C-alpha positions as CSV (number, residue, x, y, z in Angstrom):
1,M,-45.6,-33.9,91.6
2,D,-43.0,-36.2,90.2
3,K,-39.5,-35.1,89.2
4,L,-38.1,-35.2,85.7
5,K,-35.1,-37.5,85.5
6,F,-32.9,-35.6,82.9
7,E,-31.0,-38.7,82.0
8,T,-31.0,-40.7,78.7
9,P,-32.6,-44.1,78.8
10,D,-30.7,-47.0,80.3
11,L,-30.9,-49.3,77.4
12,V,-29.7,-52.3,79.5
13,D,-32.6,-52.0,81.9
14,E,-35.0,-51.6,78.9
15,N,-33.7,-54.7,77.2
16,I,-34.0,-56.7,80.5
17,E,-37.6,-55.7,80.7
18,K,-38.2,-56.8,77.1
19,I,-36.5,-60.1,77.6
20,G,-38.4,-60.6,80.8
21,A,-41.7,-60.2,79.0
22,L,-40.7,-63.0,76.6
23,F,-38.8,-65.3,78.9
24,P,-39.7,-64.6,82.6
25,S,-37.7,-67.6,83.8
26,A,-34.5,-66.0,82.4
27,V,-34.9,-63.0,84.7
28,T,-33.2,-63.2,88.1
29,E,-31.9,-60.8,90.8
30,I,-28.3,-59.7,91.0
31,R,-26.3,-57.4,93.1
32,G,-25.0,-54.4,91.2
33,S,-21.7,-52.6,91.5
34,D,-23.3,-50.2,93.9
35,G,-24.3,-53.0,96.2
36,R,-28.1,-52.7,95.4
37,V,-30.2,-55.7,94.3
38,K,-31.7,-55.3,90.8
39,K,-33.0,-57.3,87.9
40,G,-30.6,-59.2,85.8
41,I,-30.5,-62.0,83.1
42,N,-29.5,-65.6,83.8
43,F,-27.8,-66.2,80.5
44,A,-27.4,-69.9,81.0
45,V,-31.2,-70.2,81.2
46,L,-31.7,-67.8,78.3
47,R,-29.3,-69.9,76.2
48,Q,-31.2,-73.0,76.9
49,L,-34.5,-71.3,76.0
50,L,-33.2,-70.1,72.7
51,S,-31.3,-73.0,71.3
52,H,-31.6,-76.8,71.0
53,D,-27.8,-76.9,71.0
54,A,-25.4,-74.8,72.8
55,A,-23.6,-72.2,70.7
56,D,-20.4,-71.8,72.6
57,G,-16.6,-71.9,72.2
58,D,-14.4,-71.9,69.1
59,E,-17.1,-73.4,66.9
60,C,-19.5,-70.5,67.2
61,Y,-19.3,-68.1,64.2
62,T,-18.8,-64.6,65.3
63,F,-17.0,-61.3,64.4
64,T,-15.2,-59.7,67.2
65,W,-12.3,-57.4,68.2
66,V,-10.6,-56.0,71.3
67,G,-13.1,-53.6,72.9
68,K,-16.3,-54.9,71.3
69,K,-18.0,-55.7,74.6
70,A,-17.0,-52.3,75.9
71,A,-18.5,-50.7,72.7
72,M,-21.7,-52.5,73.3
73,A,-21.9,-51.4,76.9
74,E,-21.0,-47.8,75.9
75,A,-24.0,-47.7,73.5
76,A,-26.3,-48.7,76.4
77,R,-24.8,-46.5,79.1
78,P,-27.0,-43.5,80.0
79,I,-25.7,-39.9,80.2
80,T,-27.0,-36.8,82.0
81,K,-25.9,-34.3,79.4
82,T,-28.3,-32.0,77.6
83,L,-28.8,-30.1,74.4
84,R,-28.7,-26.3,74.9
85,P,-30.5,-24.1,72.3
86,V,-28.5,-21.5,70.5
87,P,-31.0,-19.2,68.8
88,E,-28.5,-16.5,67.9
89,E,-26.7,-19.0,65.6
90,S,-29.9,-20.4,64.2
91,R,-32.0,-19.3,61.2
92,S,-35.7,-18.8,61.3
93,W,-35.9,-20.3,64.8
94,D,-39.6,-19.8,65.3
95,T,-40.7,-21.6,62.1
96,T,-38.0,-24.1,60.9
97,K,-38.3,-27.8,61.4
98,N,-34.6,-28.5,60.7
99,L,-31.9,-29.1,63.4
100,Y,-28.2,-28.6,63.6
101,L,-26.7,-30.3,66.7
102,E,-23.1,-29.6,67.8
103,G,-21.3,-32.2,69.8
104,D,-20.0,-35.7,70.0
105,N,-22.5,-37.7,67.9
106,L,-22.5,-40.7,70.4
107,E,-23.8,-38.3,73.0
108,V,-26.3,-36.7,70.6
109,L,-27.6,-40.1,69.5
110,K,-28.3,-41.0,73.1
111,L,-30.0,-37.6,73.8
112,L,-32.3,-38.2,70.7
113,Q,-33.3,-41.7,71.8
114,E,-36.7,-40.8,73.3
115,S,-37.7,-37.8,71.1
116,Y,-36.9,-39.4,67.8
117,L,-37.2,-43.2,68.5
118,G,-38.5,-44.8,65.3
119,K,-39.1,-41.5,63.5
120,V,-36.2,-41.1,61.1
121,K,-36.8,-42.4,57.5
122,M,-33.3,-42.1,56.2
123,I,-29.8,-41.9,57.8
124,Y,-26.7,-41.1,55.8
125,I,-23.2,-41.0,57.3
126,D,-19.8,-40.5,55.9
127,P,-17.6,-41.6,58.9
128,P,-13.8,-41.4,59.0
129,Y,-12.2,-43.8,56.5
130,N,-9.5,-44.7,59.0
131,K,-6.6,-43.6,57.0
132,G,-4.3,-43.5,60.0
133,K,-4.6,-39.7,60.5
134,D,-8.4,-39.4,61.0
135,F,-9.6,-38.3,64.4
136,I,-11.3,-41.2,66.1
137,Y,-14.0,-40.1,68.6
138,P,-13.0,-40.4,72.3
139,D,-15.1,-43.3,73.4
140,R,-14.5,-45.4,76.5
141,F,-13.7,-48.8,74.9
142,Q,-12.3,-50.9,77.7
143,M,-10.3,-49.0,80.4
144,D,-11.4,-46.6,83.1
145,Q,-11.8,-43.2,81.6
146,P,-8.8,-41.4,83.1
147,E,-6.5,-44.3,82.3
148,Y,-7.8,-44.7,78.8
149,D,-7.7,-40.9,78.1
150,I,-4.0,-40.8,79.0
151,C,-2.9,-44.0,77.3
152,S,-4.8,-43.5,74.1
153,G,-3.8,-39.9,73.5
154,Y,-7.4,-38.8,73.0
155,F,-6.8,-35.9,75.4
156,D,-3.8,-33.6,75.8
157,E,-2.0,-32.8,79.1
158,D,-4.6,-30.1,79.9
159,G,-7.5,-32.6,79.6
160,N,-8.7,-31.2,76.2
161,I,-9.6,-33.4,73.3
162,N,-6.6,-34.1,71.1
163,Y,-8.0,-33.6,67.6
164,A,-4.6,-34.2,66.0
165,R,-4.3,-37.7,67.4
166,E,-3.3,-40.3,64.9
167,N,-4.8,-43.8,64.7
168,S,-1.5,-45.3,63.6
169,T,-1.5,-48.3,61.4
170,Q,1.2,-49.7,63.7
171,S,-1.2,-49.5,66.6
172,G,-2.5,-52.8,67.8
173,K,-5.9,-51.2,67.9
174,Y,-5.8,-49.7,64.4
175,H,-9.0,-51.5,63.3
176,S,-10.4,-52.2,66.8
177,D,-10.7,-48.5,67.7
178,W,-12.6,-47.8,64.4
179,C,-14.9,-50.8,64.8
180,S,-15.7,-49.8,68.4
181,M,-16.4,-46.3,67.4
182,I,-18.8,-47.2,64.6
183,Y,-20.4,-50.1,66.4
184,S,-21.9,-48.1,69.3
185,R,-23.1,-45.3,67.0
186,L,-24.8,-47.7,64.5
187,A,-26.4,-49.6,67.4
188,L,-28.0,-46.3,68.6
189,A,-28.8,-45.1,65.1
190,R,-30.8,-48.2,64.2
191,T,-33.3,-47.5,67.0
192,L,-34.0,-44.0,65.5
193,L,-35.0,-45.5,62.1
194,K,-38.6,-46.0,61.2
195,E,-39.7,-49.5,60.6
196,D,-39.4,-48.9,56.8
197,G,-36.3,-46.7,57.1
198,V,-32.9,-47.2,55.5
199,I,-29.3,-46.2,56.3
200,F,-26.6,-45.4,53.7
201,I,-22.9,-45.4,54.8
202,S,-20.0,-44.2,52.7
203,I,-16.8,-46.2,53.2
204,D,-13.7,-47.2,51.3
205,D,-11.6,-50.4,51.2
206,S,-9.8,-49.9,54.5
207,E,-12.9,-50.7,56.6
208,L,-15.4,-52.1,54.0
209,S,-15.2,-55.7,55.2
210,D,-15.4,-54.7,58.9
211,L,-18.3,-52.3,58.3
212,L,-20.2,-54.9,56.3
213,Q,-19.9,-57.5,59.1
214,I,-20.9,-54.9,61.8
215,G,-23.9,-53.8,59.7
216,Q,-25.1,-57.3,59.2
217,E,-24.7,-58.1,62.9
218,L,-26.7,-55.0,64.0
219,F,-29.3,-54.9,61.2
220,G,-29.4,-58.6,60.2
221,N,-28.2,-60.3,57.0
222,E,-31.7,-60.1,55.5
223,C,-31.7,-56.3,55.9
224,Y,-28.5,-55.8,53.9
225,L,-29.7,-54.1,50.8
226,A,-26.7,-53.4,48.6
227,C,-23.1,-52.2,48.2
228,F,-23.0,-49.3,45.7
229,P,-19.6,-48.6,44.1
230,R,-19.2,-44.8,43.8
231,V,-16.8,-43.1,41.3
232,T,-14.4,-40.8,43.3
233,K,-12.4,-39.4,40.4
234,R,-11.6,-39.8,36.8
235,A,-8.6,-42.0,35.9
236,G,-5.6,-39.8,35.9
237,K,-1.8,-40.0,36.3
238,T,-0.7,-42.4,39.0
239,T,2.5,-44.2,40.0
240,Q,0.4,-47.2,41.1
241,A,-0.2,-50.2,38.9
242,I,-3.9,-50.0,39.7
243,A,-5.7,-46.6,40.1
244,N,-8.3,-46.8,42.8
245,N,-11.1,-44.6,41.5
246,H,-14.0,-45.6,43.6
247,D,-15.3,-46.2,47.1
248,Y,-18.6,-47.6,48.3
249,V,-22.0,-46.8,49.8
250,L,-23.5,-49.6,51.9
251,A,-27.2,-49.7,52.4
252,F,-29.1,-51.5,55.2
253,S,-32.8,-51.4,56.2
254,K,-34.4,-51.4,59.6
255,T,-36.7,-54.3,58.6
256,T,-37.1,-56.6,55.6
257,N,-39.7,-54.3,54.1
258,P,-38.1,-50.9,53.5
259,T,-40.0,-48.3,51.5
260,L,-38.0,-47.2,48.5
261,Y,-39.1,-44.8,45.8
262,L,-37.9,-46.3,42.5
263,P,-36.8,-44.3,39.5
264,S,-39.6,-43.6,37.1
265,H,-39.7,-43.9,33.4
266,T,-40.6,-40.9,31.3
267,D,-44.3,-40.3,31.0
268,D,-44.6,-40.5,27.2
269,G,-42.0,-43.1,26.4
270,F,-42.7,-46.4,24.7
271,R,-40.9,-49.4,23.2
272,F,-41.8,-51.6,20.2
273,E,-42.9,-55.1,21.1
274,D,-42.6,-58.1,18.7
275,E,-44.5,-58.0,15.4
276,F,-48.2,-57.9,15.8
277,V,-48.5,-61.3,14.0
278,Q,-47.3,-64.6,15.4
279,E,-46.3,-67.8,13.6
280,R,-48.8,-70.7,14.0
281,G,-47.1,-73.4,11.9
282,K,-44.3,-73.8,9.4
283,Y,-44.5,-75.3,5.8
284,K,-42.1,-77.8,4.5
285,L,-41.7,-78.2,0.8
286,N,-44.3,-80.5,-0.9
287,Q,-46.0,-81.1,2.4
288,T,-49.8,-80.9,2.5
289,L,-51.0,-78.8,5.4
290,D,-54.1,-79.9,7.3
291,Y,-56.0,-76.6,7.9
292,D,-58.0,-78.1,10.8
293,S,-55.0,-79.3,12.7
294,L,-53.8,-75.8,13.4
295,Q,-56.9,-75.0,15.5
296,Y,-57.0,-71.4,14.4
297,S,-59.6,-69.1,16.1
298,A,-61.9,-67.5,13.7
299,S,-61.7,-64.3,15.8
300,L,-58.0,-64.0,14.9
301,D,-58.6,-64.4,11.1
302,Y,-59.7,-61.0,9.7
303,P,-58.3,-58.5,7.2
304,I,-56.8,-55.2,8.4
305,E,-57.1,-52.0,6.4
306,I,-54.3,-49.5,7.1
307,E,-53.3,-46.6,4.9
308,G,-54.9,-48.0,1.8
309,E,-53.4,-51.5,2.2
310,T,-54.9,-54.7,3.2
311,F,-53.1,-57.1,5.6
312,Y,-54.1,-60.7,6.2
313,P,-52.9,-63.1,8.8
314,G,-53.3,-66.1,6.3
315,Q,-53.3,-69.7,7.2
316,S,-54.3,-71.9,4.2
317,Y,-52.3,-74.3,2.0
318,E,-53.7,-72.6,-1.1
319,N,-52.1,-69.4,0.0
320,Y,-48.8,-71.1,0.4
321,L,-48.9,-72.4,-3.2
322,Q,-49.8,-68.8,-4.4
323,R,-46.9,-67.3,-2.5
324,K,-44.5,-70.0,-3.9
325,A,-45.7,-69.0,-7.4
326,G,-44.8,-65.4,-6.7
327,H,-48.3,-64.1,-6.0
328,H,-49.3,-61.8,-3.1
329,A,-50.9,-64.1,-0.6
330,R,-51.7,-64.5,3.0
331,A,-48.9,-66.0,5.0
332,D,-49.1,-68.7,7.5
333,W,-49.6,-66.4,10.5
334,A,-52.4,-65.3,12.9
335,W,-53.2,-62.0,14.5
336,R,-52.6,-61.8,18.2
337,W,-55.5,-59.5,19.1
338,S,-59.2,-59.7,18.3
339,K,-60.5,-57.3,15.7
340,E,-62.3,-55.2,18.4
341,L,-59.1,-54.9,20.5
342,F,-57.0,-54.1,17.4
343,E,-59.4,-51.3,16.3
344,F,-59.3,-49.7,19.8
345,G,-55.5,-50.0,19.9
346,Y,-55.0,-48.5,16.5
347,Q,-57.3,-45.6,17.2
348,N,-55.5,-44.8,20.5
349,G,-51.9,-45.1,19.3
350,F,-51.1,-48.6,20.5
351,I,-50.5,-49.9,16.9
352,V,-47.8,-48.7,14.4
353,V,-47.1,-49.6,10.8
354,K,-43.5,-49.5,9.7
355,K,-42.8,-49.7,6.0
356,Y,-39.7,-51.2,4.5
357,G,-39.5,-50.5,0.7
358,D,-42.2,-52.5,-0.9
359,H,-43.5,-54.1,2.2
360,A,-44.7,-53.2,5.7
361,R,-44.9,-54.6,9.2
362,I,-47.3,-54.0,12.0
363,Y,-46.1,-53.6,15.6
364,T,-47.6,-53.0,19.0
365,K,-46.3,-50.2,21.2
366,T,-45.9,-50.8,25.0
367,Y,-46.1,-47.5,26.8
368,Q,-44.3,-46.8,30.0
369,N,-47.4,-45.2,31.7
370,A,-50.4,-46.7,30.0
371,R,-52.0,-50.0,28.9
372,I,-55.3,-51.2,27.4
373,V,-57.7,-53.0,29.8
374,K,-61.1,-54.6,29.2
375,N,-64.0,-53.2,31.0
376,G,-67.0,-55.5,30.4
377,S,-67.6,-55.7,26.6
378,S,-65.5,-52.6,25.8
379,F,-61.9,-51.4,26.2
380,E,-60.3,-48.4,28.0
381,I,-56.9,-47.0,28.7
382,E,-55.4,-47.4,32.2
383,Y,-52.7,-45.0,33.2
384,F,-50.0,-45.9,35.8
385,Q,-46.5,-45.1,36.9
386,R,-43.9,-47.6,35.7
387,H,-40.8,-47.9,37.8
388,K,-37.4,-49.5,37.3
389,A,-35.2,-51.2,39.8
390,I,-32.4,-49.2,41.5
391,S,-29.2,-50.3,39.9
392,T,-26.1,-51.0,42.1
393,L,-24.2,-49.2,39.3
394,E,-26.3,-46.0,39.8
395,L,-23.4,-44.0,41.4
396,L,-20.7,-44.5,38.8
397,E,-21.5,-41.3,36.8
398,N,-19.0,-38.5,37.2
399,K,-21.5,-36.3,38.8
400,F,-21.1,-38.4,41.9
401,S,-17.4,-37.9,42.1
402,N,-15.3,-35.9,44.6
403,D,-14.4,-33.5,41.8
404,N,-18.1,-32.5,41.7
405,A,-18.1,-32.2,45.5
406,K,-15.3,-29.6,45.3
407,K,-17.3,-27.7,42.7
408,N,-20.3,-27.6,45.0
409,L,-18.3,-26.1,47.8
410,V,-16.6,-23.5,45.7
411,E,-20.0,-22.5,44.2
412,T,-21.5,-22.2,47.7
413,L,-18.7,-21.0,49.9
414,Q,-16.3,-19.5,47.2
415,S,-13.6,-21.9,48.5
416,S,-12.9,-25.6,48.8
417,V,-12.9,-25.5,52.6
418,F,-13.5,-29.1,53.3
419,D,-11.5,-32.2,52.4
420,Y,-13.3,-35.4,51.2
421,S,-16.8,-33.9,51.1
422,K,-19.5,-35.7,49.1
423,P,-21.3,-34.1,46.1
424,V,-24.8,-32.8,46.5
425,S,-25.9,-35.1,43.6
426,L,-25.0,-38.2,45.7
427,L,-27.2,-37.2,48.7
428,Y,-29.9,-35.8,46.4
429,T,-30.1,-39.2,44.7
430,L,-30.1,-41.2,47.9
431,C,-32.8,-39.0,49.3
432,Q,-34.8,-39.6,46.2
433,F,-34.5,-43.3,46.7
434,A,-35.6,-43.3,50.3
435,T,-37.7,-40.3,51.3
436,T,-40.7,-38.3,50.4
437,G,-43.2,-35.8,52.0
438,D,-42.1,-34.7,55.4
439,D,-39.6,-37.5,56.1
440,I,-36.7,-36.9,58.5
441,V,-33.2,-37.3,57.2
442,L,-30.4,-37.7,59.8
443,D,-26.6,-37.3,59.2
444,F,-24.5,-37.7,62.3
445,F,-21.1,-37.2,60.6
446,S,-22.5,-34.1,58.7
447,G,-19.1,-32.4,57.9
448,S,-19.8,-29.6,55.5
449,A,-23.5,-30.3,55.6
450,T,-23.9,-31.7,52.1
451,T,-26.9,-33.7,53.3
452,A,-28.7,-30.6,54.4
453,H,-27.9,-28.9,51.1
454,A,-29.3,-31.9,49.2
455,V,-32.5,-32.1,51.3
456,M,-33.3,-28.4,50.6
457,Q,-32.5,-28.9,46.9
458,L,-34.8,-31.9,46.6
459,N,-37.6,-30.2,48.5
460,A,-37.4,-27.2,46.1
461,Q,-37.5,-29.6,43.1
462,D,-40.4,-31.8,44.1
463,G,-42.3,-29.7,46.6
464,G,-41.5,-32.0,49.5
465,H,-41.1,-30.9,53.2
466,R,-38.3,-33.2,54.3
467,R,-36.6,-32.3,57.5
468,F,-32.9,-32.7,58.3
469,I,-31.0,-33.3,61.5
470,M,-27.3,-32.6,61.2
471,V,-24.9,-33.7,63.9
472,Q,-21.2,-32.6,63.9
473,L,-18.4,-32.4,66.4
474,P,-16.9,-28.8,66.4
475,T,-13.5,-30.0,65.3
476,P,-11.1,-27.1,65.0
477,C,-9.7,-26.1,61.6
478,G,-6.0,-26.1,61.4
479,E,-4.3,-22.8,60.9
480,K,-2.8,-23.9,57.5
481,T,-6.1,-25.1,56.1
482,E,-8.2,-23.3,53.4
483,A,-11.1,-23.3,55.9
484,F,-9.1,-21.4,58.5
485,K,-7.9,-18.9,55.9
486,A,-11.6,-18.4,54.9
487,G,-12.5,-17.4,58.4
488,F,-13.8,-20.7,59.8
489,Q,-12.7,-21.7,63.3
490,N,-14.3,-25.2,63.3
491,I,-16.2,-27.6,61.1
492,C,-19.6,-26.6,62.6
493,Q,-19.1,-23.0,61.4
494,I,-18.5,-24.4,57.9
495,G,-21.7,-26.5,58.0
496,K,-23.9,-23.7,59.2
497,A,-22.5,-21.2,56.7
498,R,-23.1,-23.7,53.9
499,I,-26.7,-24.3,54.9
500,R,-27.4,-20.5,54.9
501,R,-25.7,-19.8,51.6
502,A,-27.1,-22.9,49.9
503,G,-30.6,-22.0,51.0
504,D,-30.2,-18.5,49.7
505,R,-28.9,-19.8,46.3
506,I,-31.8,-22.3,46.0
507,V,-34.4,-19.5,46.7
508,Q,-32.7,-17.1,44.3
509,A,-32.6,-19.7,41.5
510,D,-36.4,-20.3,41.5
511,P,-38.3,-18.0,44.0
512,A,-41.7,-19.4,42.9
513,A,-40.7,-23.0,43.5
514,A,-39.0,-22.2,46.8
515,Q,-41.9,-20.1,48.2
516,D,-42.6,-22.5,51.1
517,L,-39.1,-23.9,51.3
518,D,-37.7,-24.3,54.8
519,I,-34.1,-23.1,54.6
520,G,-33.8,-22.5,58.4
521,F,-32.4,-24.6,61.2
522,R,-32.3,-24.6,65.0
523,V,-28.9,-24.9,66.6
524,F,-28.4,-26.9,69.8
525,R,-25.1,-27.6,71.5
526,V,-24.2,-30.6,73.8
527,D,-23.4,-29.5,77.3
528,E,-23.3,-30.7,80.9
529,S,-26.7,-31.1,82.6
530,N,-28.7,-28.1,83.6
531,M,-28.9,-29.6,87.1
532,K,-26.4,-29.4,89.9
533,P,-24.7,-32.7,90.8
534,V,-26.9,-33.1,93.9
535,Y,-29.8,-33.7,91.5
536,F,-28.2,-37.0,90.5
537,Q,-25.8,-37.9,93.4
538,P,-27.1,-36.4,96.6
539,E,-25.0,-38.8,98.7
540,E,-21.9,-37.2,97.2
541,Y,-22.9,-33.6,98.1
542,T,-20.8,-32.0,100.9
543,Q,-22.0,-30.2,103.9
544,E,-20.4,-27.0,102.7
545,G,-22.7,-27.0,99.7
546,I,-25.9,-27.1,101.7
547,L,-26.6,-23.4,100.9
548,D,-26.7,-24.3,97.2
549,L,-29.8,-26.4,97.8
550,V,-31.9,-23.2,97.5
551,S,-32.0,-24.2,93.8
552,N,-30.8,-27.4,92.1
553,I,-30.5,-25.6,88.7
554,K,-27.2,-24.2,87.6
555,E,-27.1,-20.4,87.7
556,D,-26.1,-19.9,84.0
557,R,-29.0,-21.7,82.6
558,T,-31.9,-19.9,80.8
559,D,-35.6,-20.7,80.5
560,L,-34.9,-22.0,77.0
561,D,-32.2,-24.4,78.3
562,L,-34.7,-25.8,80.8
563,L,-37.6,-25.9,78.4
564,Y,-35.8,-27.9,75.7
565,A,-34.3,-30.2,78.4
566,C,-37.9,-31.0,79.3
567,L,-38.8,-31.7,75.7
568,L,-36.0,-34.3,75.5
569,D,-37.0,-35.8,78.8
570,F,-40.7,-36.1,77.7
571,G,-39.6,-37.5,74.3
572,M,-40.9,-34.5,72.4
573,G,-39.4,-33.2,69.1
574,L,-36.9,-30.3,69.3
575,D,-38.6,-28.7,66.2
576,L,-42.0,-28.1,67.8
577,P,-43.5,-24.6,67.7
578,H,-43.0,-22.6,70.8
579,S,-44.6,-19.4,72.1
580,S,-44.6,-17.5,75.4
581,I,-46.5,-14.8,77.3
582,Q,-45.8,-12.7,80.4
583,L,-48.1,-13.2,83.4
584,E,-47.6,-11.5,86.8
585,G,-43.9,-11.0,86.0
586,C,-43.3,-14.6,85.0
587,T,-42.7,-16.1,81.5
588,V,-45.1,-18.9,80.6
589,H,-44.0,-21.1,77.8
590,C,-46.4,-23.1,75.5
591,V,-45.1,-25.8,73.2
592,D,-47.0,-27.2,70.3
593,G,-50.4,-25.7,71.2
594,G,-50.4,-27.1,74.8
595,A,-48.5,-30.3,74.4
596,L,-46.3,-28.8,77.1
597,M,-46.6,-25.7,79.2
598,A,-44.0,-24.6,81.6
599,C,-43.0,-21.7,83.9
600,F,-39.6,-21.6,85.5
601,C,-40.1,-18.6,87.7
602,P,-38.3,-19.1,91.0
603,N,-41.2,-17.5,93.0
604,L,-44.3,-18.9,91.4
605,P,-47.5,-16.9,92.0
606,P,-50.6,-19.1,92.5
607,R,-52.4,-17.2,89.6
608,V,-49.8,-18.5,87.2
609,V,-50.4,-22.1,88.3
610,E,-54.1,-21.6,87.9
611,Y,-53.8,-20.1,84.5
612,I,-51.7,-23.0,83.2
613,A,-54.2,-25.5,84.6
614,Q,-57.0,-23.6,82.9
615,Q,-55.3,-24.2,79.5
616,H,-55.6,-28.0,80.0
617,P,-52.1,-28.8,78.7
618,V,-51.0,-32.4,78.2
619,R,-47.9,-31.7,80.4
620,A,-46.9,-29.0,82.8
621,V,-43.5,-28.3,84.4
622,F,-42.4,-26.0,87.2
623,R,-39.3,-25.6,89.3
624,D,-39.3,-27.6,92.4
625,S,-38.0,-24.6,94.3
626,A,-40.7,-22.3,92.9
627,F,-43.1,-23.5,95.6
628,S,-42.5,-21.7,98.9
629,S,-43.4,-24.8,101.0
630,D,-44.6,-28.4,100.7
631,A,-48.1,-27.1,101.4
632,A,-47.9,-24.8,98.4
633,K,-46.7,-27.7,96.2
634,I,-49.6,-29.8,97.4
635,N,-52.1,-27.0,96.7
636,G,-50.7,-26.7,93.2
637,A,-51.1,-30.4,92.6
638,E,-54.7,-30.3,93.9
639,L,-55.5,-27.3,91.7
640,F,-54.5,-29.4,88.6
641,N,-56.5,-32.4,89.9
642,Y,-59.6,-30.2,90.1
643,I,-59.2,-28.1,86.9
644,S,-57.2,-30.3,84.6
645,P,-56.9,-33.9,86.1
646,D,-55.4,-35.4,82.9
647,T,-52.4,-33.0,82.9
648,K,-49.1,-34.7,83.8
649,V,-47.5,-32.3,86.2
650,R,-43.7,-32.5,86.8
651,V,-41.1,-30.5,88.7
652,L,-37.4,-30.1,88.1
């Protein structure tokens, strides 16, 4: 029985394997910092394989800053933390497909790498705008952790995160810190997107140019979709010469073929085309017109009877003379459609006659959802959905402004408890552009959870089953803030309360439409590993701690803690259905109908092992210490080999 690793993927090792598959000659052996020999890349060889000319030195176009290399390394560095379930703060735990994850989003993105790799259709983030007072997440950009923590001010004297730290504009790393913070997160976020997925990022002028270059580097120039200006407020009183009333939403795609759902025209709308007749030749005074030279088709020369009047296309010189003499005559025109097509179009509403005093004109109508097509010798109407392109000016209406965002919060929470939140209409519209069905929407700077609100609202509107994943650091609310006065201790409390109340309001507004609406969410919280340090660094374990080897699992961890850590390690979704039964004093867990079965009983009865094997699960997990001896462990493995040989059996 193999052990679970309980560690996020080492992206460097994975990338080396990928490069080695393409360029074997670029892979070599190097000695790591621990003295062990391992695979590495010979970059000189790789450079030669990838370029006719060396791209080195000052002439190489690049965008960089102090700490960029460290940010790249940080994105690839594995962690041993876990996500612990918090059912008591969740809603509809047993049935919901939505997630609310509390913790540093860099760690959360790493923890989601295997379970949600390539599964997210849309990401939206509203990161700090780097105004000089925004909290910048405490990443390790270039120094050793203790040195960086002290020098940067990210932590106070007691070792706690300093949420009040200012990223001063006088700091030499004012932009560098922000770039490093966003770079590592976007690098990880990109891997979670589906191949046709998109990411939307809100930003203002302070970091727009930097974010644009970072996004183009990580996603590729060809995957840059648009920069949408967004109205932030109506023009008002200001002491500035220019009132800044907008910010931006940048859009990038995972690949060059994103799936977007374009706005639809109304079903019954139409527009008038040109007049039904077309000019075939012009008369000049006293000029004789050669009838044959115009090459008229006989099928386009026929009279039309409409509302008691006769209309002719007309094309003869005699008619010209009659018209010049003041008589009603056929003009020098020809019908565009054949008589058969005209009659079908007129009977089915594709022709309209518009009268102007003593004369009339005939027009065709182009519908936004229907057209005439020929089927053999007859005609029929073909219905379709006509779309229009998404305009980069789409977000300039006042409904997308910050004023509207405040109204949303007041309506839902009875107080404007969050500064700089985005309106529901903004996220609703972006979700319309990029998602449908049961697509997953991720927001890893979720703030007041506007994105979750919008996803539920859109699902109620169009019957979709989109799922949301909200990620938020539990930043404390200052004692003087409206949020604190309203009873919220941290931002996560605001987000969870908003989801609950917004869900209730949506259901109350239209109970029939919201009958199958998922307004629940499972809460998970980032924490240290469930395993004792010996699980990862046995060489560092002291002799005094030998007695602790009776179990390598921390004493305060529950069955649910262990179960969901296993789901992450196996790369399974955190929203999968879960049930349990009691058997011989042990709890047996079953996830997703047998995709995983587990029992974490410290003294495992053989009957329990046999029962799980008889269910033929895809995966089975037990405590390593649950088997009384090596012989008992071997017997358990053999039992699975006999009853359910295809089951992957692991221990922790």
